[in-house]
Every structure is written in C-alpha cells, then in structure tokens.
DRENDO-1510 file (C-alpha; in Angstrom, 1 decimal, always signed):
<recs>
REC; n; res; u; v; w
REC; 1; UNK; +210.4; +15.5; +252.7 .
REC; 2; UNK; +206.8; +15.8; +250.9 .
REC; 3; UNK; +203.7; +17.3; +252.5 .
REC; 4; UNK; +201.5; +20.6; +251.8 .
REC; 5; UNK; +201.6; +23.7; +253.6 .
REC; 6; UNK; +198.6; +25.7; +255.2 .
REC; 7; UNK; +198.0; +28.5; +257.6 .
REC; 8; UNK; +194.8; +27.2; +258.8 .
REC; 9; UNK; +195.0; +26.0; +262.5 .
REC; 10; UNK; +191.9; +24.2; +262.2 .
REC; 11; UNK; +193.7; +21.7; +260.1 .
REC; 12; UNK; +195.9; +20.6; +262.8 .
REC; 13; UNK; +195.5; +17.3; +264.0 .
REC; 14; UNK; +195.9; +17.2; +268.0 .
REC; 15; UNK; +199.2; +15.5; +269.0 .
REC; 16; UNK; +200.4; +14.3; +272.6 .
REC; 17; UNK; +203.8; +15.0; +271.9 .
REC; 18; UNK; +206.5; +17.4; +269.7 .
REC; 19; UNK; +210.0; +17.5; +269.3 .
REC; 20; UNK; +212.0; +20.9; +269.2 .
REC; 21; UNK; +215.2; +20.5; +267.3 .
REC; 22; UNK; +218.2; +22.7; +267.6 .
REC; 23; UNK; +221.8; +22.3; +266.2 .
REC; 24; UNK; +222.4; +18.9; +264.9 .
REC; 25; UNK; +218.6; +18.1; +264.5 .
REC; 26; UNK; +217.0; +20.9; +262.4 .
REC; 27; UNK; +215.3; +18.0; +260.5 .
REC; 28; UNK; +214.1; +15.0; +262.1 .
REC; 29; UNK; +215.4; +12.0; +259.8 .
REC; 30; UNK; +212.7; +9.3; +259.6 .
REC; 31; UNK; +209.7; +11.6; +260.1 .
REC; 32; UNK; +207.2; +10.8; +257.4 .
REC; 33; UNK; +205.8; +14.3; +257.0 .
REC; 34; UNK; +202.2; +14.7; +256.2 .
REC; 35; UNK; +201.6; +18.0; +256.5 .
REC; 36; UNK; +203.3; +21.4; +257.0 .
REC; 37; UNK; +201.3; +24.0; +259.3 .
REC; 38; UNK; +202.5; +27.6; +259.2 .
REC; 39; UNK; +200.8; +29.2; +262.0 .
REC; 40; UNK; +200.6; +32.7; +263.3 .
REC; 41; UNK; +200.1; +33.6; +266.8 .
REC; 42; UNK; +199.5; +36.6; +269.1 .
REC; 43; UNK; +203.2; +36.7; +269.4 .
REC; 44; UNK; +204.2; +36.6; +265.8 .
REC; 45; UNK; +205.2; +33.5; +263.7 .
REC; 46; UNK; +207.3; +30.7; +264.9 .
REC; 47; UNK; +210.6; +29.9; +263.7 .
REC; 48; UNK; +209.2; +27.5; +261.0 .
REC; 49; UNK; +206.1; +25.7; +260.2 .
REC; 50; UNK; +205.2; +22.8; +262.3 .
REC; 51; UNK; +205.9; +19.5; +260.6 .
REC; 52; UNK; +203.1; +16.8; +261.1 .
REC; 53; UNK; +203.9; +13.2; +260.6 .
REC; 54; UNK; +204.6; +9.7; +261.8 .
REC; 55; UNK; +207.5; +8.4; +263.0 .
REC; 56; UNK; +208.5; +5.1; +265.0 .
REC; 57; UNK; +204.7; +4.2; +264.6 .
REC; 58; UNK; +203.7; +7.3; +266.5 .
REC; 59; UNK; +202.0; +10.8; +265.2 .
REC; 60; UNK; +204.0; +13.7; +266.2 .
REC; 61; UNK; +204.7; +17.3; +265.7 .
REC; 62; UNK; +208.3; +18.5; +264.8 .
REC; 63; UNK; +209.5; +22.3; +265.1 .
REC; 64; UNK; +213.1; +23.7; +263.8 .
REC; 65; UNK; +214.0; +25.8; +266.6 .
REC; 66; UNK; +216.3; +27.8; +264.4 .
REC; 67; UNK; +214.2; +27.7; +261.4 .
REC; 68; UNK; +214.7; +26.4; +258.0 .
REC; 69; UNK; +218.3; +26.3; +257.2 .
REC; 70; UNK; +219.2; +27.0; +260.8 .
REC; 71; UNK; +219.7; +30.7; +260.7 .
REC; 72; UNK; +218.0; +32.1; +263.5 .
REC; 73; UNK; +220.5; +32.9; +266.1 .
REC; 74; UNK; +219.6; +31.7; +270.0 .
REC; 75; UNK; +219.1; +35.3; +271.2 .
REC; 76; UNK; +216.7; +36.1; +268.0 .
REC; 77; UNK; +214.4; +32.9; +268.2 .
REC; 78; UNK; +210.7; +33.6; +268.9 .
REC; 79; UNK; +210.4; +31.3; +271.8 .
REC; 80; UNK; +206.9; +32.7; +272.8 .
REC; 81; UNK; +205.5; +32.1; +269.3 .
REC; 82; UNK; +207.2; +28.6; +269.2 .
REC; 83; UNK; +205.6; +27.3; +272.3 .
REC; 84; UNK; +202.1; +29.1; +271.6 .
REC; 85; UNK; +202.1; +27.3; +268.3 .
REC; 86; UNK; +202.9; +23.8; +269.7 .
REC; 87; UNK; +200.2; +24.6; +272.6 .
REC; 88; UNK; +197.7; +25.5; +270.0 .
REC; 89; UNK; +198.5; +22.2; +268.0 .
REC; 90; UNK; +197.2; +20.3; +271.1 .
REC; 91; UNK; +200.7; +19.3; +272.2 .
REC; 92; UNK; +200.7; +17.8; +275.6 .
REC; 93; UNK; +204.6; +17.1; +276.0 .
REC; 94; UNK; +207.7; +18.8; +274.7 .
REC; 95; UNK; +211.1; +17.0; +274.2 .
REC; 96; UNK; +213.5; +19.7; +273.4 .
REC; 97; UNK; +217.1; +18.7; +271.7 .
REC; 98; UNK; +219.9; +20.9; +272.9 .
REC; 99; UNK; +223.6; +20.8; +271.8 .
REC; 100; UNK; +225.6; +22.0; +274.5 .
REC; 101; UNK; +229.1; +22.1; +275.8 .
REC; 102; UNK; +230.3; +19.7; +278.7 .
REC; 103; UNK; +231.6; +21.2; +281.8 .
REC; 104; UNK; +231.3; +18.4; +284.0 .
REC; 105; UNK; +234.3; +15.8; +283.7 .
REC; 106; UNK; +231.5; +13.1; +283.1 .
REC; 107; UNK; +229.9; +14.8; +280.2 .
REC; 108; UNK; +232.3; +13.8; +277.3 .
REC; 109; UNK; +231.7; +15.0; +273.6 .
REC; 110; UNK; +229.3; +12.7; +271.7 .
REC; 111; UNK; +227.6; +11.6; +275.1 .
REC; 112; UNK; +223.7; +12.5; +276.1 .
REC; 113; UNK; +222.2; +13.6; +279.1 .
REC; 114; UNK; +218.7; +14.5; +280.5 .
REC; 115; UNK; +219.4; +17.7; +282.7 .
REC; 116; UNK; +217.6; +17.9; +285.8 .
REC; 117; UNK; +217.9; +21.7; +286.5 .
REC; 118; UNK; +219.0; +25.0; +285.0 .
REC; 119; UNK; +220.3; +28.5; +285.6 .
REC; 120; UNK; +219.4; +31.2; +283.4 .
REC; 121; UNK; +222.2; +33.4; +282.3 .
REC; 122; UNK; +220.2; +35.2; +279.4 .
REC; 123; UNK; +219.0; +38.8; +278.9 .
REC; 124; UNK; +217.0; +40.8; +276.8 .
REC; 125; UNK; +214.6; +37.9; +275.5 .
REC; 126; UNK; +210.9; +37.8; +275.7 .
REC; 127; UNK; +210.5; +35.2; +278.4 .
REC; 128; UNK; +207.0; +35.5; +279.7 .
REC; 129; UNK; +203.3; +35.7; +278.5 .
REC; 130; UNK; +202.7; +37.7; +281.6 .
REC; 131; UNK; +204.0; +40.9; +279.7 .
REC; 132; UNK; +201.5; +43.4; +281.1 .
REC; 133; UNK; +199.7; +43.5; +278.2 .
REC; 134; UNK; +195.8; +44.3; +278.3 .
REC; 135; UNK; +194.9; +40.7; +277.1 .
REC; 136; UNK; +197.5; +38.8; +279.5 .
REC; 137; UNK; +197.0; +37.7; +283.1 .
REC; 138; UNK; +199.9; +37.8; +285.7 .
REC; 139; UNK; +200.7; +34.1; +286.6 .
REC; 140; UNK; +203.7; +33.5; +289.0 .
REC; 141; UNK; +204.2; +29.7; +287.7 .
REC; 142; UNK; +206.1; +27.4; +290.1 .
REC; 143; UNK; +209.6; +26.5; +288.6 .
REC; 144; UNK; +211.2; +24.7; +291.4 .
REC; 145; UNK; +211.8; +21.8; +288.8 .
REC; 146; UNK; +212.0; +23.1; +285.4 .
REC; 147; UNK; +211.7; +19.7; +283.7 .
REC; 148; UNK; +208.5; +17.6; +284.1 .
REC; 149; UNK; +209.6; +14.7; +286.2 .
REC; 150; UNK; +207.4; +12.3; +284.4 .
REC; 151; UNK; +208.7; +13.3; +281.4 .
REC; 152; UNK; +212.3; +13.2; +282.3 .
REC; 153; UNK; +211.5; +9.7; +283.8 .
REC; 154; UNK; +210.4; +8.4; +280.4 .
REC; 155; UNK; +213.4; +9.7; +278.7 .
REC; 156; UNK; +215.8; +8.1; +281.3 .
REC; 157; UNK; +213.7; +4.6; +280.8 .
REC; 158; UNK; +213.8; +4.7; +277.1 .
REC; 159; UNK; +217.7; +5.2; +277.2 .
REC; 160; UNK; +218.0; +2.0; +279.4 .
REC; 161; UNK; +215.4; +0.3; +276.9 .
REC; 162; UNK; +217.5; +1.5; +274.1 .
REC; 163; UNK; +220.4; +0.4; +275.6 .
REC; 164; UNK; +221.7; +3.6; +275.1 .
REC; 165; UNK; +223.7; +5.1; +278.3 .
REC; 166; UNK; +223.2; +8.5; +279.5 .
REC; 167; UNK; +226.2; +10.2; +280.6 .
REC; 168; UNK; +223.9; +11.8; +283.6 .
REC; 169; UNK; +221.6; +14.2; +284.8 .
REC; 170; UNK; +223.0; +17.4; +285.8 .
REC; 171; UNK; +222.3; +21.5; +285.8 .
REC; 172; UNK; +222.2; +23.4; +282.3 .
REC; 173; UNK; +223.6; +26.9; +282.0 .
REC; 174; UNK; +221.7; +28.7; +279.4 .
REC; 175; UNK; +223.6; +31.7; +278.0 .
REC; 176; UNK; +223.1; +34.4; +275.8 .
REC; 177; UNK; +225.3; +33.4; +272.7 .
REC; 178; UNK; +225.7; +33.0; +269.8 .
REC; 179; UNK; +229.3; +33.4; +270.6 .
REC; 180; UNK; +230.8; +30.5; +272.6 .
REC; 181; UNK; +231.9; +31.4; +276.5 .
REC; 182; UNK; +235.3; +32.6; +277.6 .
REC; 183; UNK; +237.5; +30.3; +279.8 .
REC; 184; UNK; +236.7; +32.4; +282.6 .
REC; 185; UNK; +233.0; +32.3; +282.0 .
REC; 186; UNK; +233.2; +28.5; +282.1 .
REC; 187; UNK; +234.9; +28.6; +285.4 .
REC; 188; UNK; +232.3; +30.6; +286.9 .
REC; 189; UNK; +229.4; +28.5; +285.4 .
REC; 190; UNK; +231.4; +25.6; +286.9 .
REC; 191; UNK; +231.6; +27.3; +290.5 .
REC; 192; UNK; +227.8; +28.0; +290.1 .
REC; 193; UNK; +227.3; +24.2; +289.9 .
REC; 194; UNK; +226.6; +23.9; +286.0 .
REC; 195; UNK; +227.3; +20.4; +284.5 .
REC; 196; UNK; +227.0; +21.9; +280.9 .
REC; 197; UNK; +226.0; +25.0; +278.9 .
REC; 198; UNK; +223.8; +25.7; +275.8 .
REC; 199; UNK; +222.1; +28.8; +274.6 .
REC; 200; UNK; +218.4; +28.0; +274.0 .
REC; 201; UNK; +216.9; +26.2; +277.2 .
REC; 202; UNK; +215.4; +29.5; +278.3 .
REC; 203; UNK; +213.1; +30.9; +278.1 .
REC; 204; UNK; +211.9; +27.8; +276.4 .
REC; 205; UNK; +211.4; +25.7; +279.7 .
REC; 206; UNK; +209.4; +28.5; +281.6 .
REC; 207; UNK; +207.3; +29.3; +278.7 .
REC; 208; UNK; +206.2; +25.5; +278.5 .
REC; 209; UNK; +205.4; +25.8; +282.2 .
REC; 210; UNK; +203.5; +28.9; +281.8 .
REC; 211; UNK; +201.1; +26.9; +279.0 .
REC; 212; UNK; +200.9; +23.8; +281.0 .
REC; 213; UNK; +203.0; +21.5; +278.7 .
REC; 214; UNK; +205.1; +18.8; +280.2 .
REC; 215; UNK; +208.7; +19.8; +279.0 .
REC; 216; UNK; +212.0; +17.8; +279.2 .
REC; 217; UNK; +215.4; +18.1; +277.6 .
REC; 218; UNK; +217.9; +15.6; +275.7 .
REC; 219; UNK; +221.4; +17.4; +275.6 .
REC; 220; UNK; +224.0; +16.6; +273.5 .
REC; 221; UNK; +227.7; +17.3; +274.5 .
REC; 222; UNK; +229.2; +18.5; +271.2 .
REC; 223; UNK; +232.4; +19.7; +272.5 .
REC; 224; UNK; +234.2; +20.6; +275.6 .
REC; 225; UNK; +233.4; +24.1; +277.1 .
REC; 226; UNK; +236.2; +26.6; +276.8 .
REC; 227; UNK; +239.3; +25.5; +279.2 .
REC; 228; UNK; +237.7; +22.2; +280.4 .
REC; 229; UNK; +239.9; +20.1; +278.3 .
REC; 230; UNK; +242.2; +22.5; +276.4 .
REC; 231; UNK; +241.3; +24.4; +273.1 .
REC; 232; UNK; +241.7; +22.4; +269.9 .
REC; 233; UNK; +239.7; +22.1; +266.7 .
REC; 234; UNK; +236.4; +23.1; +268.4 .
REC; 235; UNK; +234.7; +23.1; +265.0 .
REC; 236; UNK; +235.9; +19.6; +263.9 .
REC; 237; UNK; +235.2; +18.4; +267.5 .
REC; 238; UNK; +231.6; +19.7; +267.1 .
REC; 239; UNK; +230.7; +18.2; +263.7 .
REC; 240; UNK; +232.2; +14.7; +264.9 .
REC; 241; UNK; +230.2; +15.0; +268.2 .
REC; 242; UNK; +227.0; +15.9; +266.7 .
REC; 243; UNK; +226.9; +12.7; +264.6 .
REC; 244; UNK; +227.6; +10.7; +267.3 .
REC; 245; UNK; +225.2; +12.1; +269.9 .
REC; 246; UNK; +222.2; +12.6; +267.5 .
REC; 247; UNK; +222.3; +8.8; +266.7 .
REC; 248; UNK; +222.0; +8.2; +270.3 .
REC; 249; UNK; +219.2; +11.1; +270.7 .
REC; 250; UNK; +217.2; +9.1; +267.7 .
REC; 251; UNK; +217.6; +5.8; +269.6 .
REC; 252; UNK; +216.2; +7.1; +272.8 .
REC; 253; UNK; +213.4; +9.1; +270.8 .
REC; 254; UNK; +212.3; +5.7; +269.3 .
REC; 255; UNK; +211.8; +4.3; +272.6 .
REC; 256; UNK; +210.3; +7.0; +274.1 .
REC; 257; UNK; +207.6; +8.4; +271.9 .
REC; 258; UNK; +205.5; +5.2; +271.9 .
REC; 259; UNK; +205.2; +5.7; +275.7 .
REC; 260; UNK; +203.9; +9.2; +275.6 .
</recs>
C-alpha cells in the first residue's frame, strides 16, 4: 500500500463514509490508499493513521481498530480518539466490522449479520465525551436504537443486491476480553437475549451517537461461542470462518458504499 503520512488535519478531504476494521479486516483489500493521516485528538492518538483512498469507485476512510499489526487488545483501544478523529475528518457514516462468536443457532461460523441492538458488559473503558472535564458538556444521548436505522437498512439492501444472504439481525453482547468467554458466561448471555458476542462494539457505538455519526455494524460469526456446539479446534475454526465471512463483508460493502 502506498501513500504519504501527515499529521495535518487540514489535509483531510471530507468523506461521507468510514469503515472501522477489526479482527480479520485489519487492512482493506482493494482500497487504493492515497494518504495516511496521523491525527492527534483531545483524547490522544487513534489506533492508527486514517487511510484515505478510493474503493468500489467511492472515496472512503479506513481505520484499523486494533492498530497496525493488530496489537491493541479490545479493552486497550482508544475508542474516544478513534471516533473523534473520524468526526474531525468529516465522516458522517461509520460501518464497523466485527468478528463475533455465534450464540443463536442461526448464526453459523462464516455467516454475517447486521445487529439490531446490543447489551454492554464491558467495564473500565473511557466510554463518553461527557467526562466532567472543564471543556466537556453533559449530554444524555438517546440510545434506544444503538445502530442507525437508515444505515442498517442500506447494509441489508446491499446484501440482497449482492446476493449475499444475511444470517439475521439480533442482539450483540459486548464483553471485556481479550479472553474468550466461559460456557457459563455464554449461557448467561443467551438468557439475556443475546444472539452473538464480541468485544469492541462498546463504547464505539455510543461515542458515535454522541458525535452525531450514523453507525452500524456488519458482524461476522467466526466461531461458535463456548458450549454452543461443543469445543473443537477453535483457532482453526476462526481462521476458516474469517476467510469466508470477510469475503461476504467485502461483497456487501461493494454494494453499500456507492449508496452512501
């Protein structure tokens, strides 16, 4: 990948859409990178430079959630800096790619879904811009629908147009990580109504809402959650499912981005 690196925010070209990539999509194949912009924010540096470029005929920004080399654990991500940097770049819509474990029987490894709701089980993360500092203001953002309905529908329509079936919608449980969950913990999440489990959906979604960004998630089931379908070689299962699932994600993005 080519492109220069700069820390000058003034050089950023406003983009309508950004993609945040996670496990399995730490890079965006097909993105013709024109510029790497290393921003500083009032909350520190984001996980990585913002990659500006063109993909599927659309200008877009890509941000590697776990940093270059996929080294930052879920609880160590500077979510506030990440979302602030995208906001500063003029982004209006954010599509978050998330590798998750399937809890519901319909969410098989290798399939994709567009979550409709979430439950936050994380702790100790910097989860709001209303942090009581002298420069902050207190905002009680409305969060009954964590994902922007318009953007979610664009992803659903794009999946249909790409002939890439979605496994479903459902509720995403967001756990602390970086360890995977125990069998008993997954039983609890299932009783709570969760259909899938990941580690990075919060506070990402809430921070996007505070900044007025449309935010939606494309979730890839990369393995069965603990105890759902027995315990096998989970790492081999994850590797194969990521390959299959991310191909579907790219097909959906190819159809969705030109509509944004």
